[in-house]
N, C-alpha and C positions, 0 to 999 in steps of 0.2 A: 504493500500500500504506500510505498515511498513515492514522493512526488518531486519531480524536477520541474521547477518553474519555467525553465527554458522550453519545455515541451508543451506548455499550455498554449492553446490556440489564441494568440494575441488578438487576431482580428475579431474573433467571437467575443472575447472579453472586452475589447475596446468598444465595439458596437453596443454591447449591453450597458456599459457605463455611460456612453454618450446619450443613449435613449433615457436612462435613468436621470441624467443631468437635466434633461428638459423638465422632468417632473419636479426636481428640486428647485429649478428656477421659477416655475409656475407657482409652486407652493410658497416659496419665499416671497414672491411678488404679491400674492393675494392674501396670505395669512401666515405671518412669520412664526406663529406659535406651534405650527406643525412641522417646521423645517428640521429642527433637531431630531425629532422622532423619526422622520423620514430618512434622514442621514444615517442614523443609527441602524435602521433596518437595512439600508443599502450595505453598510459594513457587515452586518450579520449575514446578509444574502451573499456577499463575497466569500465569507467564511464557508458557507454551505457549498458555493460554487467550487471552491478549491478542494473541499472535502470529497465531494462527489467525483470531481475530476481525478482524484487520487485513487479511487476505487475502480477496479476493473468492472466495466458495465456488465460483463457476462455473469458476475455473481448475482445480479438482480433477477436473473432467470429463476433462481431457486427461492427467492423471497417475494416475488411479485404477488403471488396469491395472498401471502400474509399481509403485505401492505394494502392490498385490495380489501381484505376482511377488516383491517383496522379502520380504513376509510369508511367502509360500510357501517361499522359500529358507531363511529363518530357521527355520521349522518343520521342514524337512528336516534342517538342521544340528543342531537340538537333539536329534534322535534319535541322532546319532552322537557329538556332543561335549557334550551337556548334562550337567548335574549331577543325580545321582539322589538323591532324598530321600524317605524313607518309601515306597519302591517306585515312585515316579513320577519321570520325567525331564522336567522342565518349564523348567529354567533354563539360560541360557548365561552362563558366567563369563568376563569380560574382564579379570580381575585387580583393577582398581580399582572395578569395578561389575558387578553381576549383573542380568540382565533376563529377562523372561518373554515369548518371542515370541508367545504366544497373545494377550497384551494388545495388542501392536502390531498384530496382525491384526484386532482389533475395529473400529477406525476405517477400516481398509483395506477390510474386507468391506462396511461400510455404503456407502462411496463407490463401490465397484465394482458393487454391486447397483443403486444409484441410477443410475449411469451406464448400465448395461446396460438398465435398465427405460425410460430416456428414449429409447433408440435402438430398442428392441424391444418389441412389444406382448406383455405377459405374459399376456394373455388367450388367446393362442395357446398351445396345449399344448406345442409343441416349444420355444418360447421360455421357458415356465415351467420346463420340465425343464432347459434350459441354465442358467438362473439358479440353480436348485437345485444343478446340477453344480458351479458356482463355489464354493458353500458346502461341498459334500460333499468336494471335493478337500482343503480345509483341515480339515474335520471328521475325515476319516480319519486325518490326521497327528496331530491333537489327541487322538483316541481312542487312538492308539498310545502316547501318553506314559505312562500312560493318564490321560485327563481327561474323564470322561463328562459332568460338569456343564457344562463349557464347550461341549461338542458340542450339548447341548440348547439352550444360549443362542444359539449361532450359527444353529441351525435356527429358533428363535423370531424372530430378527432377520430372516431370510429371509421368514418368514410375515408379519411386519409390513409389509415393503416390498412383498411380492407383493399383499397386500390393498389397500394404498394405490395401487399401480400399476394396479389394476382387474382382477386375476385373479379369476375366478369361484370362488365357494365350492365348487361341485361339483368343479372341477378340482383344487383344493387338497385337498379331502376324499379324492379318489381316490388322490392321492399319499400322503396321511397313512395311508390304509388299507393301502397296500403296505408302508409303513414299519413299521406295527404287526405285520404278518404276518412281517416280517423280524427282529423282536425276539428270537425264539428263537436265531437265528444270532448275534446280538449277544451274547447270554448265553454262548455257547460260546467267544467270543474275549475275554471280559472277564477282567481280572486277578482273581486269587483274593481279594484283599482287598476288591475292589469287590463281588464276589458275597457276601462275608461281611457287608458293610454293608447290602446289600439284605435279606438274610435277617434280620439284626439289627433292621432297621426294622420288619419284620412281627412279630417275636417277640423284642424286646430283653431280656425277663426270662429267656429261656432261656440267655443267656450274658451276664450283667450285668457281668462283668469283662473281657469280650472284645468280640465284635461289637456288643453292645448298650450298651457302656459310654458312648460319646460321646452317644448319644441320651438315655440316662437322666440323665447329669450335666447336660446342657443343659436338660432339662425341670425338673430340680431347681432350677437357677439361675434360670430364668424364673419358676417358681412361687414361689420364696422371696422374690422382689422385691415381691410383692403390689402395693399401689396406688402407694406413693411410694418404694419401694426401701429398701435398707439404708443408702444414702448412699455418696457417692464415697469409695473407699478402704476400704470395709467389706464388700466382696463376698467371702464366704468361699470360694465355689466357685473363683474365679479366683486369689485370694491364697494359698489352700492347695493350689493346683495340681490340684484335682479336675477342673476344667473344662479339657479339652484345647484347644490352639490358641485361647486366649481373646482374642488380639489379631487373629486372622485369620478362620478359618472360623466360630468361635463367639463373635465379638465382640458380636453382638446379644444373646446370652444373658447375657454379662457386663454389658452396658448395662441389660438388664431387671432383673438382680439388684440393681444399685446405684441405678438411677433408677426402678425399678418400672414398673407399667402406664402411669403418666403420662408418664414419660420415653420409653418405647418407642413409645407411641402418638404422641407428638409427633414422633419421628423418622420414623415411617411416614407421618405427615401431611405432613411436609416433602418426602418422596420423591414423594408423590402430587401435591403442588402443583408440584414440579419437572417431573414428567411431563406434567401438565396444561399447564404453560407451554410446554413443547416442542411439544405438539400444537397449542396456540394459534398459535404461530409458524408451524407447518406449514400452518395454514389460511390464512395471509396470504402465503405464499410461492408461487413458481412451482412447476412440476411437479418439477423436479430438487431444489429446496429442500425441498419437502414430503416427498419420498422419503427424503432424508437425515434429516430430523426423525423420520420414522416409524421408520427403522432405529435411530436413537439412542434413541428412546422404547422400542423393543422391547428393546434391549440393557439399558437401565437397569431396566425393569420386570421382565424375566425374571431378571436377577441378584438383584434385591431379593426377588422371589417365591421363588426357589430357596434363597437364603441364609437368609432368615427362616423359610421352610418347614422346612428341615432343622434349624434351631435349635429350632423348636417340636415337632419330631418328627412332622410330618405328611407329609414326603417323606424318602426315604433320604439319608444323608450322602454328598454327592458332591464335597465340597471346593471350594465356590464362595464367594468372598469377597464382602463387602457393599461395593458401590461407594462410594468416597469416605470410607468409615468404617474398613474393615479396614486394618491396617498393610501396607505394601508399595508401593514406588515405582512399579513397572510398572503396577499396576492404577490407582493414583492419577493418574499422568500420563496414562495412556490415557483415563481418564474425563474429565479436564479437556480433553483434546484433542477428544473427541467433543462435549462441551458447547460448546467453542469453535467448532466447526463450526455449531452451532445459533445461537450468538451472531452469527457472520458473516452468517447468513441473516436474523436478526432486524434487524440494522443496515441491511440492503439491501432488506428486504421492501417498504417503502413506495416504493421507487424503481421497482418493477416495473410 
């Protein structure tokens, strides 16, 4: 388990820290009281990144099911003992620290899907359904919190791993078709505020101070940034509290207002370079390593797409944070962990 820092993928590490720096800048600009906490979590995340990098990723094949079961247990616990905030129960409070089990489940689902796909041919329909079942067990518990956004992200992670494992497009499409037909049932069990957000997405101006408020204020923030932004510390939407959750769900809108199109485009570019780097490492790894990389790339891409999409008003508000950027220790550490897995693969890819 010895680690030579010369072998760490510097591009992967640099991209991760550059993206995290955007979050630090935005948080420092809009609310300085969260800056130190976010900085500490970044340092903690770095520690986990280096720790996971030092471990041969092949070891996780033997422990993936255990990590999965721990995540499952925590997601059950949060339904009974979790903290309820704004109608959602997503956090467990241990007194000195709070954490979000859904974030812990993200690296676990990547590892268990990759391990399952190594042992089972996902091009066989029964195995493909079993792999989906692993995701749906967690997704149902996450949906109960309720957290529709992360349900979609877990499903996209499964999709990325399934395609990489060789599952045929026709088989995946048939499953997707069934899911689409089940959406009316999903609507019936959705929380009332989730229904309001979806209705507000299609017609935000019908209720500009209610269901459509978040989308309208986010679009104002993004549009008012223009090319180069208002400047750090001069974002009126966040500083005057018009923009809700401006350090978490709507941090991209806050960045767009203060740094403009130039800053937001740079952030998106860094994300795409990071995802490209992960996929490049996947192409050089063995089957297990490539599946892990595909799952990590799927997690990052789907979170970025959903988070930025809802900030721009092109998808409904589903409460998804921007990875590495939004404030919150659970999300930050979880993302560093998953990228640490990719780093472990990159360090050993040439040995295969």
